[in-house]
N, C-alpha and C positions, 0 to 999 in steps of 0.2 A: 717737219712735224715732230720727228723723233728728237731732234736737237732741242726744240722748244720744250718738249716734255721733260727732258733731262734738266734743262735750265730752270724750268718752273719747279721741278722737284728739289733741286739744289737751293733755289731761292726760298722755298718753303721750309726746308730743313735748317738753313742757316740764317736767313733773313727774317723769318716769321716765327721762329721757335719761341721767342720770348714775348711776342706781340699777340699771338692768338691763343685762346683757351683751347682745351683739349677737344671740345666739340668742333670748333671751327678748324682746328688743325686736321681733324679726321675728315672733314669735308674737303679740305685742300688735298690731302693725301688720296682720297677717292678720286678726285678730279684728275690728279696726275696719273694714277694707276690706269684709269680708263683711257685717258689720252695716250699714254704710252702703248698699251696693249693694242688699241685700234690703229694707231699710227704704224706700229709694227705689222699689223694685219694688212694695212694698205700696201706696205712694201712687199710683203710676201705675195699677196693676191695679184698685185699689178704685174708681177713677173710670170704669172701662169700663162702659158700659151694655149691651154686647153679650152678656155672659155672667154667670152667677152666680159671683161671685168670692170669696164669704165663705170657703169651704173653702181656696181657693188662698192667700188672705191669712193664714188661720190656720196653714197649713203653713209659710209663709214666716216668720211670727212665731215659731212653734215652732223653726224652724231657727235664727233669731237667738238665741233663748234657749239652745238646746242647743249650737250651734256656737260662737258668739262668747262665750256665757255660760260655757262651759267653758274657752275659751282665755284669757280675761282672768285668772282666778285661776291658771291654769296658768303663765302668763307671770310672775306675781308670786310664786308659791310653788314652782314646779317639782314639784308633787305629780303624779307621772306618772299616777296613777289618773284624774285629771280628763280626760286625753286619751282615755280610753275612751268618754266621753260625746260627744266631738266628732263622730265619724262618724254618730251618730244625728241630729245637726243637719244634716249633709250630706245624709243620706237625706231629711229633711224638705224641704230646699231642692229637691232633685231631684224629689221627689214633687209639690211645689207647682207647679213649672214644667211637669212632664209633665201634671198635671191641667189646667193652663191650656191647654196645647196641645191636649189631648183635647177640652176643652169648646169651644174655638174651632173645631176641625175638625168638630164636630157641628152648628154653626150654618149 
């Protein structure tokens, strides 16, 4: 997931720079940022031995797929309906981090 985030970031910076307007490029960059941060989060959290993190990682992965996965095509197509999926990804991100906090507090 991290390699894909880097590849999509590079593609946006070099392949889409002259093809997208500033608004759409901002959407692309936000998708890459959240993709990267949460993929890194999965790597860090999955290495923790202190808590069961499978559900946390699954929620973060679902967040990447729903949040960034809806923003990438939204930036390319401007199909507004894709934006309706994005908040579901945000909810998955929030749920993942809250679940991690809860599980850590129970230890």
